[in-house]
LOLUMTOR-54656 format. One record per residue (C-alpha): x, y, z. Coordinates in steps of 0.02 Angstrom, whole numbers, plus 50000, padded with zeros to 5 digits. Example, Ala and Ser with C-alpha at 12.3 -4.5 7.8 and 13.67 -1.06 7.14 Angstrom:
506154977550390;506844994750357;
***
This chain:
491174972747187;491754971447368;492984983547441;494274969447453;494184967647263;494354986247227;495954986547127;496524993046959;497975001646872;497555018046959;496865012747128;497084999447259;496254996447428;497214987247564;496014983547707;496594982247887;495274972747989;494884981248153;495484998548101;494325013648105;495475024647999;495775025747812;497435032347749;497395038647569;498995040847468;498945051147307;500325048247180;501335062247104;501835064746923;502465052146796;501775036546880;501395022446759;499965010146781;500055000746944;501365012347020;500925021647180;501845033847293;502095029247477;501855010747436;503135004047560;502835017347692;500955016147673;500914997347691;501924998647851;500415007147933;499124997448033;497615006347958;496605003847799;497515010447646;496925017447481;498245020947348;497765032247202;498665036447040;498035049846921;498845041646770;499095057046663;499885072446740;498225081546755;498295085846940;496715075446965;495665088346870;494865075146757;494575061846889;495515045446907;495375032446767;494265018046819;493965025446991;492985041646973;492545052646824;492825069946901;493475079247052;491855078747151;491635060247115;493385056647182;492925064247350;491285054747359;492125038247312;493435040347449;492045043347576;491075028247513;492595017047531;492905023647706;491105019647753;491225002247679;492784998847780;492025005547940;493265019947944;492685035748032;494335045048009;495115049147840;496915055347824;497625060447655;499435060947597;500365066347441;501925074047367;501975086747224;500455083247114;499895071047248;500125084547380;498965095947283;497665082047281;497865078547467;497595096847510;496145098647387;495175083547448;495515087747631;494535103747596;493175095047496;492915080347615;493305089547775;494715078647840;496565079047882;498005079247758;499895079147759;500405086947594;502195089247535;502885101847409;501435105847294;500765119747184;499375129147273;498975137947108;498975128146947;499825132646783;500775147646850;502385150946753;503885141046816;502805129146920;502735110446890;500885111046851;501225121846698;501415105146609;499535101746623;498885100546446;497945115946388;496495104546342;496235100046525;495015111846610;495565117546783;494165113846905;495095120447057;496525131446997;496845140347163;496775130247324;496705146147428;495005149647350;494285132447388;493155133247541;493715122947689;492535113547802;492675115947988;493485098748004;494825102147873;496605101447939;498105102047822;499945100847865;500855108947719;502695103947711;503835112647586;505705114147555;506385131847555;507715127847425;506325125147296;505775143047264;504125138347180;503645126747324;504085140847442;503025153047341;501575140747351;501805139147539;501805158047556;500185159047455;499365145947566;500005153447728;498725157447864;497295149047770;495945141647882;496435124247938;498195125347864;499805123247962;501395127347865;503075119147892;504505124747780;506195116247786;507865125047767;509105116847649;507775105347576;507185104747397;505585098947312;504355088547410;505145086747581;504585068847608;506285061147565;507105072547693;505835067847827;506155049647785;508025051547802;508065062247959;506495057848056;505785041947979;504285044647866;503315029347926;503385035248106;502985053148051;501425047347959;500905036148102;501045050148230;500075061948118;498725048848089;498385045648273;498555063948320;500075062848432;501415076248434;502605076148288;504475076948326;505275094048338;505945098648166;507605107448193;507715112448010;506105122348018;506205138647921;505245154847917;505545161247740;503725159147687;503245172947807;504275185947714;503455189547547;504875200647484;506145187047523;505055174147434;504895184947279;506775187747273;507085169047289;505865166047145;506815178947041;508435169647081;507615153247032;507095160346863;508875166446830;509675149846874;508395140046773;508835150946623;510695149446665;510815168346665;512275169146784;512545187946772;510775191946828;510865177146944;512275184747045;511295200847063;509735191047115;510715180847243;511465196347321;509735204247333;509175189147435;510695190747548;510265208947582;508715202547673;509385186147740;511305185347744;511315167047798;510065161247668;510725144447611;509915144847439;510665161547390;512355157047462;512325140447370;511945148147202;513155162547225;514525150247274;514095139047127;514185153647006;515845159747078;516545142147063;516035141746880;516955158346858;518535150246927;518475159947090;518565145647215;519115156247364;517585167447351;516515152147312;517065143447471;516505158147578;514715156847513;514625137947501;515305136147679;513945148247736;512625137447650;513285121647732;513455130247900;511635135647893;511005118947828;512235104347846;510925092747769;510915103047607;511695089347501;512045099447344;512915112747447;514025099447525;514505093447352;514895110847282;515905115347436;516925099447414;517245103747231;517795121347276;518985114647408;519675102247281;520055117147168;521035124747312;521965108147341;521225107347517;520955088747499;520645084647682;519175096547697;518595092047521;518515073747568;517515077347725;516185086947631;516145074547487;515865060647614;514445070547690;513685072647518;513855053947486;513065049947654;511585061347618;511435054947438;511965036647437;511615035047251;512705049847202;513915042047078;515045057147054;515285058547242;516015040947241;517095045147090;517845060347177;518025050947341;519015037747249;520115051347175;520415059347344;520775042547426;521955037847285;522865054347313;523175048847492;524035033147427;522655021447485;522465012747319;521504997247371;520195007647461;520075019447313;519745004747197;518374998147311;517525015247308;517675015847119;516894998547101;515465004847209;515205018947085;515205006246944;513884995847034;512775011247041;513045016746861;513955003946753;513795014946598;514395031346676;515825037946569;516755045946714;516745029346807;517285019346655;518675031646613;519425030446787;519275011546793;520195010646628;521515023246683;521905014246845;521644996446783;520204993046900;519214977346858;517394974246898;
***
């Protein structure tokens, strides 16, 4: 079978005649047959492309169906394809489970990788990889213990709002060949934020050719403080369990170290809002937004707290920011329609509400308001 014919439910080669570089894109979790991460962004690149999909959520520990039977075979197959295409440079990419694979195979092959928001240790409590079936043997359970080749170079990008991604970044910090970039006010993965703020296609292209990446103004430093990381993980565990009493204590412990920490301020503000203390909530949510204006959930919660205080002008501003950062946020449009209606701008409010309906025609909040105000589709 020629390289041009190499295609299946879990792999696809897209040759680029004249290129000497192969870009490999590993898919993350829950990808069905024929679905690949980075498909649009990857195909915008001028180099050879190889898209890979693990199928089951096994973090590539059992190989790739129809492509390679085990971890070692995956690395060899990628190198064989690169040779067949005439590529002398291999660059790997992935998010979450795909980010783990990108980092792993960069070490095995001895190449470059841009890996977003991934577990550096598998099956740890509260991590995403804990979902790996117990019947799946872990071949490489700790990436920090996998030997790197001298040519290995990994850019590890993680969002500081996701405590487990931050913990993974802290564990991987200062490893040979690893450069760590954590992002304030950003959650799991980091790639969607890069896409929105800096353009992911251009980011990948610059990384591939080795030119300087743009300055990232949202760059954080939390991964360097192990005590801070552990306290953020403790806060994460509390919020995941919805233990708000312990959560408030955990958030305040984070703020003892980092008073402007947007994650702790966000959660403390959210918990105070739930306790019907909007004035106190605003103080913390405004601090989160001030530290990280791109923190979309913080913008939303701040808007809701201001609505509770009847400060509709400021509430509308922050709800608009949330809607801008999250164009598919249905509730943001619902509340924007409410706030606009309160200003007496009924036609504009109805247009916003119809936009919410277009996004989610079965959403009960949308349908209730359309019925209440007699808004037709």
